[in-house]
C-alpha positions as a printed NumPy array, in Angstrom:
array([[ 94.477,  66.293, -44.192],
       [ 96.727,  63.359, -45.02 ],
       [ 96.668,  61.836, -48.483],
       [ 95.026,  58.394, -48.476],
       [ 96.094,  55.649, -50.841],
       [ 93.588,  53.561, -52.771],
       [ 93.69 ,  50.509, -50.517],
       [ 93.041,  52.6  , -47.416],
       [ 90.065,  54.319, -49.108],
       [ 88.559,  50.968, -50.048],
       [ 89.053,  49.683, -46.508],
       [ 87.417,  52.79 , -45.069],
       [ 84.396,  52.495, -47.365],
       [ 84.117,  48.796, -46.549],
       [ 84.242,  49.518, -42.802],
       [ 81.559,  52.197, -43.081],
       [ 79.443,  49.885, -45.251],
       [ 79.589,  47.159, -42.609],
       [ 79.063,  49.333, -39.537],
       [ 76.16 ,  51.481, -40.682],
       [ 72.99 ,  50.684, -38.678],
       [ 70.936,  50.746, -41.889],
       [ 70.675,  47.941, -44.416],
       [ 72.343,  48.482, -47.803],
       [ 72.052,  46.386, -50.959],
       [ 73.289,  47.063, -54.492],
       [ 71.873,  45.227, -57.515],
       [ 73.578,  45.309, -60.921],
       [ 71.781,  45.646, -64.292],
       [ 71.347,  41.859, -64.527],
       [ 69.442,  41.751, -61.219],
       [ 72.373,  40.203, -59.338],
       [ 73.141,  41.264, -55.768],
       [ 76.706,  42.619, -55.873],
       [ 76.838,  44.168, -52.39 ],
       [ 74.853,  43.593, -49.221],
       [ 75.707,  44.389, -45.608],
       [ 75.   ,  42.409, -42.48 ],
       [ 72.474,  44.953, -41.169],
       [ 70.163,  44.306, -44.129],
       [ 70.549,  40.544, -43.805],
       [ 69.587,  40.763, -40.144],
       [ 66.498,  42.825, -40.927],
       [ 65.051,  40.49 , -43.548],
       [ 66.462,  37.192, -42.238],
       [ 68.979,  36.429, -45.008],
       [ 72.242,  34.505, -45.023],
       [ 74.793,  36.916, -46.438],
       [ 77.086,  34.342, -48.049],
       [ 74.111,  32.689, -49.696],
       [ 72.723,  36.   , -51.012],
       [ 75.905,  37.393, -52.596],
       [ 76.007,  36.838, -56.339],
       [ 72.421,  35.603, -56.523],
       [ 69.54 ,  37.29 , -58.308],
       [ 67.283,  39.337, -56.043],
       [ 64.224,  37.582, -57.497],
       [ 65.626,  34.208, -56.411],
       [ 66.651,  35.417, -52.961],
       [ 63.446,  37.185, -52.001],
       [ 61.062,  34.675, -53.597],
       [ 58.327,  36.823, -55.07 ],
       [ 55.103,  35.584, -53.497],
       [ 51.954,  37.001, -51.96 ],
       [ 53.613,  37.543, -48.578],
       [ 55.874,  40.463, -49.519],
       [ 54.288,  41.937, -52.618],
       [ 54.631,  45.513, -51.312],
       [ 58.386,  45.042, -50.838],
       [ 58.871,  43.622, -54.329],
       [ 56.691,  46.344, -55.828],
       [ 59.18 ,  48.968, -54.64 ],
       [ 61.977,  47.346, -56.661],
       [ 59.716,  46.843, -59.667],
       [ 58.575,  50.48 , -59.599],
       [ 62.165,  51.736, -59.382],
       [ 63.249,  49.581, -62.338],
       [ 60.275,  50.248, -64.604],
       [ 60.087,  53.949, -63.777],
       [ 63.873,  54.436, -63.662],
       [ 63.221,  56.514, -60.56 ],
       [ 66.222,  58.298, -59.022],
       [ 64.485,  58.359, -55.64 ],
       [ 61.649,  56.334, -54.118],
       [ 60.76 ,  56.276, -50.429],
       [ 58.153,  53.891, -49.006],
       [ 57.251,  52.03 , -45.836],
       [ 56.235,  48.369, -46.016],
       [ 55.728,  45.387, -43.744],
       [ 58.043,  42.442, -44.478],
       [ 57.505,  38.826, -43.412],
       [ 60.681,  36.859, -42.742],
       [ 60.991,  33.157, -43.512],
       [ 60.545,  32.317, -39.828],
       [ 57.116,  33.997, -39.878],
       [ 58.118,  37.107, -37.93 ],
       [ 57.343,  40.591, -39.251],
       [ 59.41 ,  43.751, -39.498],
       [ 58.357,  47.253, -40.565],
       [ 60.799,  48.578, -43.14 ],
       [ 61.46 ,  52.064, -44.383],
       [ 62.807,  51.641, -47.929],
       [ 64.852,  54.228, -49.801],
       [ 65.686,  53.045, -53.307],
       [ 67.342,  54.63 , -56.315],
       [ 67.795,  53.76 , -60.002],
       [ 71.381,  54.703, -60.857],
       [ 72.44 ,  55.437, -64.418],
       [ 75.182,  57.344, -66.18 ],
       [ 74.882,  58.852, -69.655],
       [ 71.656,  56.947, -70.191],
       [ 73.146,  53.606, -69.193],
       [ 71.884,  51.723, -66.153],
       [ 74.552,  51.101, -63.533],
       [ 72.378,  49.408, -60.936],
       [ 69.9  ,  49.878, -58.112],
       [ 70.764,  50.931, -54.572],
       [ 68.467,  49.887, -51.727],
       [ 68.677,  51.291, -48.181],
       [ 66.508,  49.739, -45.445],
       [ 65.674,  51.124, -42.014],
       [ 64.063,  48.941, -39.352],
       [ 61.033,  50.984, -38.235],
       [ 59.415,  48.272, -36.108],
       [ 60.201,  49.764, -32.693],
       [ 59.491,  53.305, -33.863],
       [ 56.13 ,  52.309, -35.357],
       [ 55.213,  50.353, -32.231],
       [ 55.926,  53.389, -30.061],
       [ 53.983,  55.577, -32.469],
       [ 51.001,  53.23 , -32.264],
       [ 51.245,  53.203, -28.47 ],
       [ 51.261,  57.01 , -28.399],
       [ 48.348,  57.184, -30.805],
       [ 46.458,  54.661, -28.715],
       [ 47.151,  56.701, -25.589],
       [ 45.903,  59.867, -27.275],
       [ 42.776,  58.07 , -28.471],
       [ 42.117,  56.786, -24.947],
       [ 42.593,  60.292, -23.539],
       [ 40.221,  61.7  , -26.165],
       [ 37.678,  59.005, -25.304],
       [ 37.931,  59.8  , -21.6  ],
       [ 37.535,  63.524, -22.276],
       [ 34.497,  62.842, -24.452],
       [ 32.982,  60.52 , -21.848],
       [ 33.582,  63.132, -19.172],
       [ 31.884,  65.799, -21.275],
       [ 28.917,  63.524, -21.942],
       [ 28.678,  62.685, -18.24 ],
       [ 28.738,  66.374, -17.285],
       [ 26.085,  67.19 , -19.871],
       [ 23.913,  64.336, -18.616],
       [ 24.397,  65.541, -15.052],
       [ 23.494,  69.102, -16.014],
       [ 20.398,  67.86 , -17.821],
       [ 19.358,  65.757, -14.844],
       [ 19.866,  68.687, -12.45 ],
       [ 17.824,  70.965, -14.695],
       [ 15.032,  68.392, -14.842],
       [ 15.013,  67.825, -11.083],
       [ 15.045,  71.54 , -10.237],
       [ 12.381,  72.586, -12.742],
       [  9.378,  71.109, -10.914],
       [ 10.203,  72.483,  -7.42 ],
       [ 10.854,  75.926,  -8.911],
       [  7.473,  75.871, -10.641],
       [  5.737,  74.902,  -7.405],
       [  7.589,  77.597,  -5.44 ],
       [  6.66 ,  80.229,  -8.   ],
       [  3.   ,  79.246,  -7.869],
       [  2.879,  79.337,  -4.065],
       [  4.592,  82.734,  -3.947],
       [  2.056,  84.207,  -6.372],
       [ -0.742,  82.844,  -4.198],
       [  0.818,  84.28 ,  -1.022],
       [  1.248,  87.668,  -2.702],
       [ -2.45 ,  87.775,  -3.455],
       [ -3.299,  86.861,   0.137],
       [ -0.697,  89.021,   1.935],
       [ -2.03 ,  92.166,   3.6  ],
       [  1.084,  93.658,   5.218],
       [  3.289,  95.621,   2.792],
       [  6.493,  94.309,   4.387],
       [  5.399,  90.75 ,   3.759],
       [  4.52 ,  91.613,   0.175],
       [  7.944,  93.177,  -0.407],
       [  9.732,  90.122,   0.938],
       [  7.568,  87.765,  -1.066],
       [  8.249,  89.863,  -4.167],
       [ 12.007,  89.433,  -3.641],
       [ 11.535,  85.685,  -3.281],
       [  9.412,  85.639,  -6.448],
       [ 12.057,  87.528,  -8.44 ],
       [ 14.782,  85.16 ,  -7.296],
       [ 12.568,  82.206,  -8.135],
       [ 12.084,  83.589, -11.655],
       [ 15.863,  83.95 , -12.011],
       [ 16.351,  80.361, -10.9  ],
       [ 13.717,  79.219, -13.363],
       [ 15.548,  81.093, -16.129],
       [ 18.83 ,  79.414, -15.187],
       [ 17.193,  75.99 , -15.314],
       [ 15.678,  76.767, -18.718],
       [ 18.994,  77.966, -20.142],
       [ 20.859,  74.981, -18.721],
       [ 18.345,  72.573, -20.237],
       [ 18.719,  74.358, -23.585],
       [ 22.511,  74.201, -23.406],
       [ 22.723,  70.452, -22.798],
       [ 20.311,  69.81 , -25.679],
       [ 22.637,  71.46 , -28.217],
       [ 23.773,  68.805, -30.669],
       [ 23.628,  68.214, -34.414],
       [ 20.211,  66.846, -35.383],
       [ 19.99 ,  67.021, -39.186],
       [ 23.136,  68.309, -40.929],
       [ 22.717,  69.329, -44.559],
       [ 24.259,  71.574, -47.193],
       [ 22.906,  75.051, -46.493],
       [ 23.708,  78.626, -47.428],
       [ 24.498,  80.42 , -44.137],
       [ 23.609,  83.826, -45.559],
       [ 20.253,  82.53 , -46.792],
       [ 19.536,  80.983, -43.393],
       [ 20.364,  84.248, -41.662],
       [ 18.274,  86.291, -44.117],
       [ 15.239,  84.059, -43.597],
       [ 15.665,  84.075, -39.845],
       [ 16.171,  87.874, -39.797],
       [ 12.983,  88.417, -41.806],
       [ 10.997,  86.356, -39.304],
       [ 12.677,  88.175, -36.425],
       [ 11.741,  91.595, -37.814],
       [  8.219,  90.407, -38.595],
       [  7.745,  89.92 , -34.851],
       [  8.359,  93.641, -34.343],
       [ 11.99 ,  93.57 , -33.224],
       [ 13.805,  96.809, -34.058],
       [ 16.983,  95.441, -35.605],
       [ 18.774,  95.962, -38.911],
       [ 21.617,  93.937, -40.369],
       [ 23.749,  94.399, -43.468],
       [ 24.827,  91.161, -45.13 ],
       [ 27.84 ,  91.082, -47.408],
       [ 30.2  ,  88.6  , -49.018],
       [ 33.838,  89.061, -49.893],
       [ 35.846,  86.873, -52.218],
       [ 38.682,  85.999, -49.883],
       [ 39.821,  86.447, -46.32 ],
       [ 43.112,  86.031, -44.54 ],
       [ 44.372,  86.688, -41.056],
       [ 41.868,  87.59 , -38.374],
       [ 38.926,  89.218, -40.056],
       [ 37.2  ,  90.363, -43.204],
       [ 38.771,  92.832, -45.557],
       [ 36.52 ,  95.035, -47.663],
       [ 39.396,  95.393, -50.092],
       [ 38.839,  91.827, -51.279],
       [ 35.697,  93.088, -52.984],
       [ 33.239,  91.329, -55.231],
       [ 31.039,  88.313, -54.801],
       [ 32.458,  84.806, -54.397],
       [ 32.07 ,  82.654, -57.476],
       [ 29.257,  80.18 , -56.886],
       [ 27.105,  79.72 , -53.82 ],
       [ 28.97 ,  79.137, -50.57 ],
       [ 27.499,  76.267, -48.584],
       [ 28.033,  74.842, -45.119],
       [ 27.536,  71.271, -43.965],
       [ 25.641,  72.323, -40.869],
       [ 22.462,  72.058, -38.841],
       [ 19.982,  74.787, -39.802],
       [ 18.5  ,  74.844, -36.297],
       [ 21.917,  75.4  , -34.723],
       [ 22.742,  78.173, -37.192],
       [ 19.443,  79.79 , -36.228],
       [ 20.29 ,  79.46 , -32.538],
       [ 23.687,  81.103, -33.117],
       [ 22.172,  84.016, -35.033],
       [ 19.416,  84.429, -32.418],
       [ 21.894,  84.655, -29.545],
       [ 24.145,  87.126, -31.381],
       [ 21.228,  89.396, -32.248],
       [ 19.816,  89.134, -28.711],
       [ 23.212,  90.179, -27.359],
       [ 23.251,  93.189, -29.709],
       [ 19.706,  94.153, -28.774],
       [ 20.412,  93.943, -25.034],
       [ 23.648,  95.947, -25.095],
       [ 22.976,  98.522, -27.832],
       [ 23.161, 102.167, -26.654],
       [ 19.748, 103.68 , -25.95 ],
       [ 20.273, 106.414, -28.533],
       [ 20.95 , 103.892, -31.33 ],
       [ 18.793, 101.226, -32.922],
       [ 20.514,  97.828, -32.655],
       [ 22.337,  96.993, -35.886],
       [ 25.069,  94.7  , -37.18 ],
       [ 27.034,  93.64 , -40.243],
       [ 27.356,  89.95 , -41.136],
       [ 30.237,  89.185, -43.512],
       [ 31.195,  85.932, -45.185],
       [ 34.639,  85.141, -46.512],
       [ 36.709,  82.059, -47.232],
       [ 40.243,  80.956, -47.909],
       [ 41.722,  77.587, -48.839],
       [ 41.05 ,  76.02 , -45.431],
       [ 38.16 ,  77.78 , -43.734],
       [ 34.9  ,  79.604, -44.227],
       [ 34.273,  82.483, -41.846],
       [ 31.202,  84.384, -40.776],
       [ 32.083,  87.617, -39.004],
       [ 29.335,  89.348, -37.019],
       [ 30.041,  92.931, -35.909],
       [ 27.461,  95.044, -34.071],
       [ 27.091,  98.663, -32.921],
       [ 27.122,  98.117, -29.155],
       [ 29.578,  99.772, -26.787],
       [ 31.902,  96.785, -26.997],
       [ 33.352,  94.69 , -24.188],
       [ 35.723,  95.952, -21.52 ],
       [ 39.189,  94.448, -21.891],
       [ 39.323,  93.026, -18.363],
       [ 36.247,  90.824, -18.936],
       [ 37.165,  89.555, -22.423],
       [ 38.529,  86.214, -21.088],
       [ 35.155,  85.409, -19.5  ],
       [ 32.56 ,  86.279, -22.156],
       [ 32.188,  82.657, -23.348],
       [ 31.943,  81.285, -19.802],
       [ 28.565,  79.895, -18.674],
       [ 26.416,  82.211, -16.521],
       [ 28.709,  85.206, -17.054],
       [ 26.856,  88.477, -17.568],
       [ 27.326,  92.164, -16.803],
       [ 23.568,  92.823, -16.797],
       [ 21.466,  93.065, -13.658],
       [ 19.015,  90.711, -15.353],
       [ 19.681,  87.802, -17.642],
       [ 21.425,  84.475, -17.229],
       [ 24.648,  84.927, -19.212],
       [ 24.475,  81.837, -21.427],
       [ 24.178,  83.474, -24.867],
       [ 27.772,  83.434, -26.122],
       [ 28.393,  80.191, -24.237],
       [ 25.655,  78.555, -26.33 ],
       [ 27.13 ,  80.094, -29.493],
       [ 30.503,  78.472, -28.796],
       [ 28.857,  75.151, -27.908],
       [ 26.811,  75.115, -31.127],
       [ 29.908,  75.895, -33.184],
       [ 31.902,  73.172, -31.437],
       [ 29.364,  70.412, -32.12 ],
       [ 29.386,  71.424, -35.812],
       [ 33.192,  71.21 , -35.936],
       [ 33.807,  74.955, -35.922],
       [ 35.046,  77.634, -33.539],
       [ 33.79 ,  80.949, -32.183],
       [ 36.049,  83.726, -30.946],
       [ 36.093,  87.469, -30.438],
       [ 37.999,  89.753, -32.805],
       [ 38.987,  93.396, -32.317],
       [ 36.063,  95.448, -33.616],
       [ 36.683,  98.03 , -36.335],
       [ 34.839, 100.605, -34.239],
       [ 33.326, 100.259, -30.767],
       [ 31.093,  97.212, -31.106],
       [ 31.469,  93.496, -30.533],
       [ 32.971,  91.374, -33.323],
       [ 32.45 ,  87.595, -33.247],
       [ 34.111,  85.29 , -35.78 ],
       [ 32.488,  81.948, -36.594],
       [ 34.93 ,  79.681, -38.409],
       [ 34.009,  76.452, -40.205],
       [ 36.539,  74.025, -41.735],
       [ 36.384,  73.574, -45.489],
       [ 36.046,  70.117, -46.986],
       [ 34.403,  66.886, -45.897],
       [ 32.165,  67.32 , -42.888],
       [ 32.812,  71.065, -42.852],
       [ 31.922,  73.471, -45.606],
       [ 32.328,  73.799, -49.327],
       [ 31.834,  76.268, -52.118],
       [ 29.606,  75.241, -54.977]])
């Protein structure tokens, strides 16, 4: 590298100072502008010759129009801040606006103030593009939401229109069965009746699915809701047992017994009690329907939380789910049973979604099915009290 003399170094610095695409201004301890490049003057609409040697207060005319801009300089001076980064809107004298990114620094040496350095970046085009992108995303989200609402309305209308004909068909078939004398006719009518009952079940499940939405959200204890619901469920004679436990913390995919202990304070969810009940009912019904004949249906419901989420993990004692059908278990009308509609886990996911949460399958510790219900912590999600 060649040795540079002093004059060349000054010329190089001056050239860089002038050609940088960012605005630069240096203010001395008296508040006088001692250096300012053309890029900054262009951004804020200043005459460079007029600005040099003037006080920044006189040049920028502190008024109500650009208080945020002036506040940056005031904060740097009063706080003697070595680094301050803010974004503000600046109104030029001609009435036009520019979005500025401001990087400012209070410079001192051995306790003595040397000056203030200000670097400006014109963010107007960038911010405009950002707003356009955000607007596009909002429009896409609106269209997706409108499409979902339209599909739900369509499904509800179809369910309503099909319900009455199915009821009439079922009634007529029952009457024909009573009147039929030939066994062959009875067998055929019985097949029609069974299919009619299946169709009626599909209509009922579809109507229930489209009606899933948050009615009355409130702060509730999910474990208390499940305990109350389970007591009522067992009172009706259902053979089902469930162990409920809490752990202090959870991380990764599931619940770790090693966390141990009870969480401090009661853990609450901002949720709809009816939807929580629906979720628990569908999970238990799934366990009851798929439990091995030699075992009484049973499950473990665990609660854990970390800094961002609260999780309920439901693990039962069924034979589990074959790997090749795992991608389809939350799909509507998917079932491996000869009877049934296949809307249980689909309704669980829908109920979680409308409450701002998620439902997904986890690898079970043994052979059963493990479903994780995850709620966001904080406003509109869940909290620990």
